[in-house]
Biopython code that builds the backbone (N, CA, C, O; Angstrom):
import numpy as np
from Bio.PDB.StructureBuilder import StructureBuilder

atoms = [
    (1, "MET", "N", (1.068, -1.209, 0.233)),
    (1, "MET", "CA", (-0.004, -0.023, 0.157)),
    (1, "MET", "C", (1.027, 0.998, 0.189)),
    (1, "MET", "O", (1.954, 0.922, 0.996)),
    (2, "GLU", "N", (0.892, 2.164, -0.834)),
    (2, "GLU", "CA", (1.226, 3.366, -1.173)),
    (2, "GLU", "C", (1.165, 4.300, 0.416)),
    (2, "GLU", "O", (0.359, 4.085, 1.321)),
    (3, "GLN", "N", (2.194, 5.293, 0.411)),
    (3, "GLN", "CA", (1.874, 6.140, 1.343)),
    (3, "GLN", "C", (0.769, 6.961, 1.599)),
    (3, "GLN", "O", (0.230, 7.107, 2.697)),
    (4, "ASP", "N", (0.406, 7.571, 0.384)),
    (4, "ASP", "CA", (-0.581, 8.245, 0.227)),
    (4, "ASP", "C", (-2.288, 7.454, 0.737)),
    (4, "ASP", "O", (-3.205, 7.986, 1.364)),
    (5, "GLN", "N", (-2.218, 6.406, 0.317)),
    (5, "GLN", "CA", (-3.443, 5.605, 0.596)),
    (5, "GLN", "C", (-3.341, 5.510, 1.920)),
    (5, "GLN", "O", (-4.198, 6.067, 2.607)),
    (6, "GLN", "N", (-2.149, 4.701, 2.609)),
    (6, "GLN", "CA", (-2.361, 4.504, 4.201)),
    (6, "GLN", "C", (-2.642, 6.006, 4.870)),
    (6, "GLN", "O", (-3.527, 6.177, 5.708)),
    (7, "PHE", "N", (-1.791, 7.049, 4.398)),
    (7, "PHE", "CA", (-2.745, 8.270, 4.885)),
    (7, "PHE", "C", (-3.866, 8.550, 5.221)),
    (7, "PHE", "O", (-4.211, 8.987, 6.319)),
    (8, "VAL", "N", (-4.768, 8.239, 3.969)),
    (8, "VAL", "CA", (-5.796, 8.442, 3.935)),
    (8, "VAL", "C", (-6.805, 7.542, 4.930)),
    (8, "VAL", "O", (-7.820, 7.865, 5.547)),
    (9, "GLU", "N", (-6.055, 6.224, 4.811)),
    (9, "GLU", "CA", (-7.011, 5.295, 5.627)),
    (9, "GLU", "C", (-6.651, 5.314, 7.207)),
    (9, "GLU", "O", (-7.360, 4.805, 8.076)),
    (10, "TYR", "N", (-5.423, 5.990, 7.429)),
    (10, "TYR", "CA", (-5.446, 6.088, 8.865)),
    (10, "TYR", "C", (-5.709, 7.303, 9.661)),
    (10, "TYR", "O", (-5.732, 7.242, 10.890)),
    (11, "VAL", "N", (-5.966, 8.713, 8.836)),
    (11, "VAL", "CA", (-6.863, 9.859, 9.023)),
    (11, "VAL", "C", (-8.558, 9.429, 9.170)),
    (11, "VAL", "O", (-9.183, 9.685, 10.199)),
    (12, "VAL", "N", (-9.129, 8.800, 8.079)),
    (12, "VAL", "CA", (-10.489, 8.355, 8.089)),
    (12, "VAL", "C", (-11.054, 7.297, 9.612)),
    (12, "VAL", "O", (-12.102, 7.253, 10.258)),
    (13, "LYS", "N", (-9.815, 6.611, 9.686)),
    (13, "LYS", "CA", (-10.397, 5.796, 10.535)),
    (13, "LYS", "C", (-10.354, 6.069, 11.698)),
    (13, "LYS", "O", (-11.015, 5.342, 12.440)),
    (14, "ALA", "N", (-9.548, 7.244, 12.335)),
    (14, "ALA", "CA", (-9.504, 8.004, 13.220)),
    (14, "ALA", "C", (-10.787, 8.790, 13.864)),
    (14, "ALA", "O", (-11.129, 9.013, 15.026)),
    (15, "ILE", "N", (-11.266, 9.066, 12.760)),
    (15, "ILE", "CA", (-12.404, 10.029, 13.035)),
    (15, "ILE", "C", (-14.077, 9.278, 12.752)),
    (15, "ILE", "O", (-15.111, 9.878, 13.047)),
    (16, "VAL", "N", (-14.056, 8.178, 12.264)),
    (16, "VAL", "CA", (-15.052, 7.602, 12.070)),
    (16, "VAL", "C", (-15.486, 6.546, 13.237)),
    (16, "VAL", "O", (-14.705, 6.262, 14.146)),
    (17, "ASN", "N", (-17.018, 5.895, 13.122)),
    (17, "ASN", "CA", (-17.351, 5.018, 14.155)),
    (17, "ASN", "C", (-17.034, 3.682, 14.103)),
    (17, "ASN", "O", (-16.777, 2.856, 14.979)),
    (18, "HIS", "N", (-17.110, 3.625, 12.763)),
    (18, "HIS", "CA", (-17.071, 2.080, 12.177)),
    (18, "HIS", "C", (-15.542, 1.887, 11.214)),
    (18, "HIS", "O", (-15.458, 1.751, 9.993)),
    (19, "PRO", "N", (-14.534, 1.926, 12.135)),
    (19, "PRO", "CA", (-13.248, 1.984, 11.432)),
    (19, "PRO", "C", (-12.774, 0.502, 10.222)),
    (19, "PRO", "O", (-11.986, 0.472, 9.277)),
    (20, "ASP", "N", (-13.530, -0.391, 10.726)),
    (20, "ASP", "CA", (-12.998, -1.920, 9.923)),
    (20, "ASP", "C", (-14.049, -1.625, 8.715)),
    (20, "ASP", "O", (-14.110, -2.500, 7.853)),
    (21, "ASP", "N", (-14.655, -0.796, 8.605)),
    (21, "ASP", "CA", (-15.704, -0.573, 7.071)),
    (21, "ASP", "C", (-14.968, 0.599, 6.149)),
    (21, "ASP", "O", (-15.454, 1.174, 5.176)),
    (22, "VAL", "N", (-13.624, 0.787, 6.753)),
    (22, "VAL", "CA", (-12.843, 1.990, 5.675)),
    (22, "VAL", "C", (-12.311, 1.464, 4.906)),
    (22, "VAL", "O", (-11.537, 0.723, 5.513)),
    (23, "LYS", "N", (-12.163, 1.305, 3.692)),
    (23, "LYS", "CA", (-11.633, 0.863, 2.477)),
    (23, "LYS", "C", (-11.434, 1.807, 1.709)),
    (23, "LYS", "O", (-12.231, 2.712, 1.459)),
    (24, "THR", "N", (-9.809, 1.593, 1.062)),
    (24, "THR", "CA", (-9.754, 2.912, -0.454)),
    (24, "THR", "C", (-8.892, 1.441, -1.260)),
    (24, "THR", "O", (-8.388, 0.339, -1.042)),
    (25, "GLU", "N", (-9.282, 2.683, -2.541)),
    (25, "GLU", "CA", (-8.837, 1.897, -3.615)),
    (25, "GLU", "C", (-7.812, 2.855, -4.273)),
    (25, "GLU", "O", (-8.015, 4.056, -4.101)),
    (26, "ARG", "N", (-6.668, 2.453, -5.052)),
    (26, "ARG", "CA", (-5.861, 3.760, -5.490)),
    (26, "ARG", "C", (-5.462, 2.916, -7.209)),
    (26, "ARG", "O", (-4.986, 1.846, -7.589)),
    (27, "THR", "N", (-6.000, 4.165, -7.821)),
    (27, "THR", "CA", (-5.733, 4.149, -9.391)),
    (27, "THR", "C", (-4.540, 5.201, -9.976)),
    (27, "THR", "O", (-4.367, 6.299, -9.447)),
    (28, "VAL", "N", (-4.007, 4.892, -10.741)),
    (28, "VAL", "CA", (-3.195, 5.820, -11.361)),
    (28, "VAL", "C", (-3.439, 6.269, -12.983)),
    (28, "VAL", "O", (-3.665, 5.306, -13.716)),
    (29, "ASP", "N", (-3.428, 7.225, -13.455)),
    (29, "ASP", "CA", (-3.769, 7.477, -14.670)),
    (29, "ASP", "C", (-3.101, 8.952, -15.538)),
    (29, "ASP", "O", (-2.662, 9.922, -14.921)),
    (30, "GLU", "N", (-3.125, 8.899, -16.396)),
    (30, "GLU", "CA", (-2.500, 10.241, -16.961)),
    (30, "GLU", "C", (-2.748, 11.473, -15.921)),
    (30, "GLU", "O", (-1.766, 12.049, -15.453)),
    (31, "ARG", "N", (-3.583, 11.724, -15.696)),
    (31, "ARG", "CA", (-4.092, 12.948, -14.608)),
    (31, "ARG", "C", (-3.412, 12.661, -13.337)),
    (31, "ARG", "O", (-3.125, 13.712, -12.763)),
    (32, "GLY", "N", (-3.020, 11.514, -12.640)),
    (32, "GLY", "CA", (-2.490, 11.553, -11.479)),
    (32, "GLY", "C", (-2.909, 10.348, -10.752)),
    (32, "GLY", "O", (-3.237, 9.430, -11.504)),
    (33, "VAL", "N", (-2.984, 10.110, -9.560)),
    (33, "VAL", "CA", (-3.284, 9.075, -8.373)),
    (33, "VAL", "C", (-4.786, 9.524, -8.160)),
    (33, "VAL", "O", (-5.185, 10.677, -8.324)),
    (34, "LEU", "N", (-5.372, 8.712, -7.866)),
    (34, "LEU", "CA", (-7.314, 8.754, -7.466)),
    (34, "LEU", "C", (-7.176, 7.986, -6.552)),
    (34, "LEU", "O", (-6.684, 6.912, -6.898)),
    (35, "ILE", "N", (-7.445, 8.101, -5.347)),
    (35, "ILE", "CA", (-8.026, 7.131, -4.172)),
    (35, "ILE", "C", (-9.338, 7.556, -3.808)),
    (35, "ILE", "O", (-9.836, 8.588, -3.358)),
    (36, "THR", "N", (-9.789, 6.266, -4.197)),
    (36, "THR", "CA", (-11.533, 6.417, -3.780)),
    (36, "THR", "C", (-11.627, 5.686, -2.464)),
    (36, "THR", "O", (-11.051, 4.648, -2.138)),
    (37, "LEU", "N", (-12.616, 6.564, -1.650)),
    (37, "LEU", "CA", (-12.730, 6.103, -0.013)),
    (37, "LEU", "C", (-14.033, 5.419, -0.105)),
    (37, "LEU", "O", (-14.937, 5.763, -0.867)),
    (38, "HIS", "N", (-14.075, 4.354, 0.780)),
    (38, "HIS", "CA", (-15.430, 3.595, 0.835)),
    (38, "HIS", "C", (-15.301, 3.424, 2.285)),
    (38, "HIS", "O", (-14.432, 2.824, 2.917)),
    (39, "ILE", "N", (-16.567, 4.212, 2.783)),
    (39, "ILE", "CA", (-16.871, 4.096, 4.639)),
    (39, "ILE", "C", (-18.318, 3.495, 4.335)),
    (39, "ILE", "O", (-18.988, 3.297, 3.322)),
    (40, "ASN", "N", (-18.490, 3.282, 5.858)),
    (40, "ASN", "CA", (-19.997, 3.167, 6.444)),
    (40, "ASN", "C", (-20.759, 4.292, 6.037)),
    (40, "ASN", "O", (-20.268, 5.368, 6.380)),
    (41, "PRO", "N", (-22.130, 4.360, 5.218)),
    (41, "PRO", "CA", (-22.914, 5.420, 5.294)),
    (41, "PRO", "C", (-23.425, 6.043, 6.471)),
    (41, "PRO", "O", (-23.821, 7.208, 6.500)),
    (42, "ALA", "N", (-23.414, 5.200, 7.514)),
    (42, "ALA", "CA", (-23.698, 6.102, 9.002)),
    (42, "ALA", "C", (-22.211, 7.051, 9.264)),
    (42, "ALA", "O", (-22.313, 7.879, 10.169)),
    (43, "ASP", "N", (-20.897, 6.988, 8.563)),
    (43, "ASP", "CA", (-20.489, 7.607, 8.659)),
    (43, "ASP", "C", (-19.756, 8.924, 8.397)),
    (43, "ASP", "O", (-18.922, 9.651, 8.938)),
    (44, "MET", "N", (-20.704, 8.834, 6.977)),
    (44, "MET", "CA", (-20.846, 10.282, 5.665)),
    (44, "MET", "C", (-20.682, 11.767, 6.486)),
    (44, "MET", "O", (-19.908, 12.619, 6.048)),
    (45, "GLY", "N", (-21.281, 11.936, 7.403)),
    (45, "GLY", "CA", (-21.478, 12.911, 8.035)),
    (45, "GLY", "C", (-19.823, 13.719, 8.738)),
    (45, "GLY", "O", (-19.452, 14.889, 8.836)),
    (46, "TYR", "N", (-19.246, 12.496, 9.071)),
    (46, "TYR", "CA", (-18.386, 12.543, 10.030)),
    (46, "TYR", "C", (-17.072, 12.807, 8.968)),
    (46, "TYR", "O", (-16.342, 13.788, 9.109)),
    (47, "VAL", "N", (-16.910, 11.996, 8.098)),
    (47, "VAL", "CA", (-15.903, 12.469, 6.638)),
    (47, "VAL", "C", (-16.254, 13.833, 6.094)),
    (47, "VAL", "O", (-15.575, 14.856, 6.006)),
    (48, "ILE", "N", (-17.604, 13.543, 5.724)),
    (48, "ILE", "CA", (-17.767, 14.902, 5.076)),
    (48, "ILE", "C", (-17.640, 16.467, 5.816)),
    (48, "ILE", "O", (-17.308, 17.518, 5.267)),
    (49, "GLY", "N", (-18.012, 16.242, 7.217)),
    (49, "GLY", "CA", (-17.881, 17.471, 7.795)),
    (49, "GLY", "C", (-18.761, 18.843, 7.663)),
    (49, "GLY", "O", (-19.257, 19.026, 6.551)),
    (50, "ARG", "N", (-18.953, 19.590, 8.424)),
    (50, "ARG", "CA", (-19.916, 20.566, 8.151)),
    (50, "ARG", "C", (-19.826, 21.578, 7.032)),
    (50, "ARG", "O", (-19.108, 22.574, 7.124)),
    (51, "GLN", "N", (-20.349, 21.384, 6.287)),
    (51, "GLN", "CA", (-20.160, 22.237, 4.764)),
    (51, "GLN", "C", (-19.135, 21.991, 3.897)),
    (51, "GLN", "O", (-18.754, 22.791, 3.043)),
    (52, "GLY", "N", (-18.480, 20.439, 4.175)),
    (52, "GLY", "CA", (-17.599, 19.735, 3.662)),
    (52, "GLY", "C", (-16.199, 20.141, 3.778)),
    (52, "GLY", "O", (-15.235, 19.993, 3.026)),
    (53, "GLN", "N", (-16.338, 20.661, 4.858)),
    (53, "GLN", "CA", (-14.689, 21.231, 5.513)),
    (53, "GLN", "C", (-13.813, 20.128, 5.850)),
    (53, "GLN", "O", (-12.706, 19.954, 5.340)),
    (54, "THR", "N", (-14.404, 19.308, 6.823)),
    (54, "THR", "CA", (-13.607, 17.833, 6.981)),
    (54, "THR", "C", (-12.907, 17.165, 5.668)),
    (54, "THR", "O", (-11.713, 16.882, 5.560)),
    (55, "ALA", "N", (-13.800, 17.005, 4.821)),
    (55, "ALA", "CA", (-13.458, 16.193, 3.386)),
    (55, "ALA", "C", (-12.150, 17.157, 2.759)),
    (55, "ALA", "O", (-11.097, 16.655, 2.368)),
    (56, "ARG", "N", (-12.477, 18.821, 2.748)),
    (56, "ARG", "CA", (-11.534, 19.467, 2.119)),
    (56, "ARG", "C", (-10.344, 19.526, 2.634)),
    (56, "ARG", "O", (-9.414, 19.550, 1.828)),
    (57, "SER", "N", (-10.006, 19.568, 4.188)),
    (57, "SER", "CA", (-9.202, 19.456, 4.662)),
    (57, "SER", "C", (-8.177, 18.036, 4.511)),
    (57, "SER", "O", (-6.965, 17.949, 4.314)),
    (58, "VAL", "N", (-9.190, 17.036, 4.689)),
    (58, "VAL", "CA", (-8.396, 15.701, 4.069)),
    (58, "VAL", "C", (-7.415, 15.863, 2.972)),
    (58, "VAL", "O", (-6.196, 15.695, 3.011)),
    (59, "ARG", "N", (-8.337, 16.301, 1.770)),
    (59, "ARG", "CA", (-7.952, 16.965, 0.313)),
    (59, "ARG", "C", (-6.683, 17.581, 0.557)),
    (59, "ARG", "O", (-5.675, 17.143, 0.004)),
    (60, "THR", "N", (-6.645, 18.513, 1.301)),
    (60, "THR", "CA", (-5.686, 19.261, 1.006)),
    (60, "THR", "C", (-4.127, 18.735, 1.788)),
    (60, "THR", "O", (-3.026, 19.236, 1.560)),
    (61, "LEU", "N", (-4.398, 17.693, 2.665)),
    (61, "LEU", "CA", (-3.492, 17.225, 3.502)),
    (61, "LEU", "C", (-2.912, 16.313, 2.427)),
    (61, "LEU", "O", (-1.764, 16.452, 2.004)),
    (62, "LEU", "N", (-3.820, 15.302, 1.973)),
    (62, "LEU", "CA", (-3.253, 14.694, 0.568)),
    (62, "LEU", "C", (-2.626, 14.836, -0.344)),
    (62, "LEU", "O", (-2.041, 13.864, -0.822)),
    (63, "ARG", "N", (-2.533, 15.963, -0.854)),
    (63, "ARG", "CA", (-2.330, 16.575, -2.256)),
    (63, "ARG", "C", (-0.581, 17.282, -1.368)),
    (63, "ARG", "O", (0.320, 17.506, -2.177)),
    (64, "ILE", "N", (-0.285, 17.537, -0.004)),
    (64, "ILE", "CA", (0.876, 17.766, 0.459)),
    (64, "ILE", "C", (1.399, 16.172, 0.217)),
    (64, "ILE", "O", (2.143, 15.953, -0.739)),
    (65, "VAL", "N", (1.085, 15.329, 0.898)),
    (65, "VAL", "CA", (1.440, 13.770, 0.978)),
    (65, "VAL", "C", (1.985, 13.710, -0.321)),
    (65, "VAL", "O", (3.213, 13.643, -0.286)),
    (66, "GLY", "N", (1.526, 13.711, -1.401)),
    (66, "GLY", "CA", (1.310, 13.434, -2.766)),
    (66, "GLY", "C", (2.702, 14.350, -3.297)),
    (66, "GLY", "O", (3.552, 13.917, -4.075)),
    (67, "ALA", "N", (2.695, 15.638, -2.701)),
    (67, "ALA", "CA", (3.422, 16.874, -3.477)),
    (67, "ALA", "C", (4.932, 16.020, -2.975)),
    (67, "ALA", "O", (5.630, 15.715, -3.943)),
    (68, "LYS", "N", (5.318, 15.742, -2.041)),
    (68, "LYS", "CA", (6.559, 15.034, -1.388)),
    (68, "LYS", "C", (7.220, 14.122, -2.505)),
    (68, "LYS", "O", (8.443, 14.096, -2.636)),
    (69, "SER", "N", (6.227, 13.251, -3.439)),
    (69, "SER", "CA", (6.798, 12.370, -4.030)),
    (69, "SER", "C", (5.973, 12.669, -5.821)),
    (69, "SER", "O", (5.414, 11.877, -6.581)),
    (70, "ASN", "N", (6.262, 14.198, -5.939)),
    (70, "ASN", "CA", (5.670, 14.898, -7.105)),
    (70, "ASN", "C", (4.569, 13.649, -7.827)),
    (70, "ASN", "O", (4.713, 12.963, -8.839)),
    (71, "ALA", "N", (3.408, 13.720, -6.780)),
    (71, "ALA", "CA", (2.559, 13.325, -7.571)),
    (71, "ALA", "C", (1.074, 13.553, -7.390)),
    (71, "ALA", "O", (0.805, 13.502, -6.190)),
    (72, "ARG", "N", (0.044, 13.778, -8.122)),
    (72, "ARG", "CA", (-1.008, 14.670, -8.034)),
    (72, "ARG", "C", (-1.926, 13.988, -7.471)),
    (72, "ARG", "O", (-2.424, 13.165, -8.238)),
    (73, "VAL", "N", (-2.433, 13.998, -6.244)),
    (73, "VAL", "CA", (-3.218, 12.501, -5.804)),
    (73, "VAL", "C", (-4.869, 13.673, -5.340)),
    (73, "VAL", "O", (-4.929, 14.820, -4.897)),
    (74, "ASN", "N", (-5.725, 12.883, -5.639)),
    (74, "ASN", "CA", (-7.193, 13.438, -5.460)),
    (74, "ASN", "C", (-7.760, 12.111, -4.769)),
    (74, "ASN", "O", (-7.459, 10.922, -4.869)),
    (75, "LEU", "N", (-8.747, 12.847, -3.995)),
    (75, "LEU", "CA", (-9.598, 12.145, -3.120)),
    (75, "LEU", "C", (-11.234, 11.964, -3.414)),
    (75, "LEU", "O", (-11.918, 12.983, -3.514)),
    (76, "LYS", "N", (-11.857, 10.621, -3.553)),
    (76, "LYS", "CA", (-13.034, 10.786, -4.092)),
    (76, "LYS", "C", (-13.596, 9.817, -3.059)),
    (76, "LYS", "O", (-13.065, 8.738, -2.795)),
    (77, "ILE", "N", (-14.914, 10.367, -2.391)),
    (77, "ILE", "CA", (-15.419, 9.790, -1.118)),
    (77, "ILE", "C", (-16.764, 9.206, -2.206)),
    (77, "ILE", "O", (-17.568, 9.885, -2.844)),
    (78, "TYR", "N", (-16.644, 7.893, -2.127)),
    (78, "TYR", "CA", (-17.740, 6.866, -2.987)),
    (78, "TYR", "C", (-19.031, 7.124, -1.982)),
    (78, "TYR", "O", (-19.030, 7.097, -0.751)),
    (79, "GLU", "N", (-20.084, 7.372, -2.846)),
    (79, "GLU", "CA", (-21.580, 7.115, -2.021)),
    (79, "GLU", "C", (-22.207, 6.370, -2.957)),
    (79, "GLU", "O", (-22.180, 6.439, -4.186)),
    (80, "PRO", "N", (-22.934, 5.448, -2.009)),
    (80, "PRO", "CA", (-23.940, 4.576, -2.854)),
    (80, "PRO", "C", (-24.958, 5.225, -3.469)),
    (80, "PRO", "O", (-25.581, 6.002, -2.746)),
    (81, "GLU", "N", (-25.347, 5.119, -4.729)),
    (81, "GLU", "CA", (-26.622, 6.085, -5.256)),
    (81, "GLU", "C", (-27.704, 6.124, -4.213)),
    (81, "GLU", "O", (-27.804, 7.269, -3.771)),
    (82, "GLU", "N", (-28.514, 5.321, -3.686)),
    (82, "GLU", "CA", (-29.442, 4.873, -2.788)),
    (82, "GLU", "C", (-29.301, 6.038, -1.683)),
    (82, "GLU", "O", (-30.145, 6.928, -1.572)),
    (83, "SER", "N", (-28.236, 5.951, -0.938)),
    (83, "SER", "CA", (-27.740, 6.991, 0.002)),
    (83, "SER", "C", (-27.880, 8.341, -0.399)),
    (83, "SER", "O", (-28.467, 9.234, 0.212)),
    (84, "ARG", "N", (-27.164, 8.421, -1.708)),
    (84, "ARG", "CA", (-27.213, 10.080, -2.235)),
    (84, "ARG", "C", (-28.497, 10.535, -2.807)),
    (84, "ARG", "O", (-28.600, 11.743, -3.022)),
    (85, "ARG", "N", (-29.742, 9.566, -3.159)),
    (85, "ARG", "CA", (-30.956, 10.111, -3.295)),
    (85, "ARG", "C", (-31.790, 10.622, -1.641)),
    (85, "ARG", "O", (-32.317, 11.682, -1.302)),
    (86, "ALA", "N", (-31.612, 9.491, -1.017)),
    (86, "ALA", "CA", (-32.139, 9.861, 0.171)),
    (86, "ALA", "C", (-31.831, 11.199, 0.859)),
    (86, "ALA", "O", (-32.662, 11.918, 1.413)),
    (87, "HIS", "N", (-30.172, 11.485, 0.710)),
    (87, "HIS", "CA", (-29.504, 12.430, 1.589)),
    (87, "HIS", "C", (-30.163, 13.527, 0.776)),
    (87, "HIS", "O", (-30.708, 14.332, 1.530)),
    (88, "MET", "N", (-30.337, 13.921, -0.881)),
    (88, "MET", "CA", (-30.807, 14.956, -1.644)),
    (88, "MET", "C", (-32.491, 15.269, -1.235)),
    (88, "MET", "O", (-32.929, 16.356, -0.859)),
    (89, "ALA", "N", (-33.119, 14.258, -1.383)),
    (89, "ALA", "CA", (-34.340, 14.312, -0.780)),
    (89, "ALA", "C", (-34.295, 14.769, 0.791)),
    (89, "ALA", "O", (-35.227, 15.493, 1.139)),
    (90, "ALA", "N", (-33.649, 14.544, 1.444)),
    (90, "ALA", "CA", (-33.901, 15.193, 2.934)),
    (90, "ALA", "C", (-33.481, 16.909, 2.655)),
    (90, "ALA", "O", (-34.143, 17.894, 2.980)),
    (91, "GLN", "N", (-31.986, 16.850, 1.852)),
    (91, "GLN", "CA", (-31.629, 18.477, 1.837)),
    (91, "GLN", "C", (-32.874, 19.144, 1.206)),
    (91, "GLN", "O", (-33.057, 20.352, 1.357)),
    (92, "GLY", "N", (-33.848, 18.270, 0.406)),
    (92, "GLY", "CA", (-35.030, 19.418, -0.306)),
    (92, "GLY", "C", (-35.755, 19.940, 0.579)),
    (92, "GLY", "O", (-35.980, 21.132, 0.789)),
    (93, "ALA", "N", (-36.233, 18.755, 1.259)),
    (93, "ALA", "CA", (-37.511, 19.082, 2.329)),
    (93, "ALA", "C", (-36.689, 19.969, 3.861)),
    (93, "ALA", "O", (-37.408, 20.479, 4.720)),
    (94, "ASP", "N", (-35.211, 20.009, 3.957)),
    (94, "ASP", "CA", (-35.179, 20.893, 5.058)),
    (94, "ASP", "C", (-34.752, 22.241, 4.253)),
    (94, "ASP", "O", (-35.339, 23.217, 4.720)),
    (95, "ALA", "N", (-34.102, 22.477, 3.439)),
    (95, "ALA", "CA", (-34.008, 24.038, 2.684)),
    (95, "ALA", "C", (-34.865, 24.210, 2.249)),
    (95, "ALA", "O", (-35.123, 25.413, 2.305)),
    (96, "GLY", "N", (-35.965, 23.377, 1.522)),
    (96, "GLY", "CA", (-37.116, 23.956, 0.679)),
    (96, "GLY", "C", (-36.409, 24.147, -0.742)),
    (96, "GLY", "O", (-37.098, 24.389, -1.733)),
    (97, "GLY", "N", (-35.133, 24.043, -0.812)),
    (97, "GLY", "CA", (-34.796, 23.996, -2.359)),
    (97, "GLY", "C", (-33.663, 23.286, -2.740)),
    (97, "GLY", "O", (-33.711, 22.223, -2.121)),
    (98, "GLU", "N", (-32.461, 23.329, -3.583)),
    (98, "GLU", "CA", (-31.672, 22.656, -4.233)),
    (98, "GLU", "C", (-30.247, 23.081, -3.671)),
    (98, "GLU", "O", (-29.917, 24.174, -4.131)),
    (99, "GLU", "N", (-29.284, 22.515, -2.786)),
    (99, "GLU", "CA", (-28.244, 22.915, -2.764)),
    (99, "GLU", "C", (-26.771, 22.478, -3.013)),
    (99, "GLU", "O", (-26.471, 21.380, -3.480)),
    (100, "GLU", "N", (-26.215, 23.082, -2.789)),
    (100, "GLU", "CA", (-24.843, 22.337, -3.448)),
    (100, "GLU", "C", (-24.256, 21.188, -3.081)),
    (100, "GLU", "O", (-23.877, 21.488, -1.949)),
    (101, "ASN", "N", (-23.991, 20.314, -3.222)),
    (101, "ASN", "CA", (-23.625, 19.184, -2.612)),
    (101, "ASN", "C", (-22.137, 19.039, -2.093)),
    (101, "ASN", "O", (-21.373, 19.165, -3.049)),
    (102, "PRO", "N", (-21.680, 18.887, -1.283)),
    (102, "PRO", "CA", (-20.137, 19.171, -0.619)),
    (102, "PRO", "C", (-19.279, 17.911, -1.481)),
    (102, "PRO", "O", (-18.057, 17.941, -1.626)),
    (103, "MET", "N", (-19.971, 17.057, -1.896)),
    (103, "MET", "CA", (-19.296, 15.734, -2.531)),
    (103, "MET", "C", (-18.998, 16.263, -3.866)),
    (103, "MET", "O", (-18.143, 15.700, -4.550)),
    (104, "ASP", "N", (-19.779, 17.547, -4.406)),
    (104, "ASP", "CA", (-19.240, 17.370, -5.553)),
    (104, "ASP", "C", (-18.486, 18.735, -5.874)),
    (104, "ASP", "O", (-18.626, 19.152, -7.023)),
    (105, "LEU", "N", (-17.816, 19.374, -5.122)),
    (105, "LEU", "CA", (-17.156, 20.065, -4.877)),
    (105, "LEU", "C", (-15.636, 20.096, -5.400)),
    (105, "LEU", "O", (-14.871, 19.676, -4.532)),
    (106, "LYS", "N", (-14.988, 20.487, -6.603)),
    (106, "LYS", "CA", (-13.649, 20.195, -6.608)),
    (106, "LYS", "C", (-12.543, 21.443, -5.767)),
    (106, "LYS", "O", (-12.556, 22.660, -5.581)),
    (107, "LEU", "N", (-11.868, 20.561, -5.515)),
    (107, "LEU", "CA", (-10.684, 21.617, -4.851)),
    (107, "LEU", "C", (-9.383, 21.584, -5.610)),
    (107, "LEU", "O", (-8.441, 22.289, -5.250)),
]
sb = StructureBuilder()
sb.init_structure("model")
sb.init_model(0)
sb.init_chain("A")
sb.init_seg("    ")
for serial, (resi, resn, name, xyz) in enumerate(atoms, 1):
    if name == "N":
        sb.init_residue(resn, " ", resi, " ")
    sb.init_atom(name, np.array(xyz, "f"), 0.0, 1.0, " ", f" {name:<3s}", serial, name[0])
structure = sb.get_structure()
């Protein structure tokens, strides 16, 4: 397992309630490294944080880890489609409109 992948797993396992469910996939292509994070759906709020702040912070630190080895590293947080639909429905009911999903923010 590469250092960037180990870093993501270490940080995320420390902030979730179901650390045994944390899994990562690492793929490399012409655009750089992509780490896809799979977590227990109940932990999604912990990983994303308020207004996406926790996810943004992990991505920032991950870029620094990648820069040490001259690699462009990105993090994708996997969200099952049924979980996403429920999340969007709840947002629409609470806010009365459509809000920007923190999962879709590009950093």
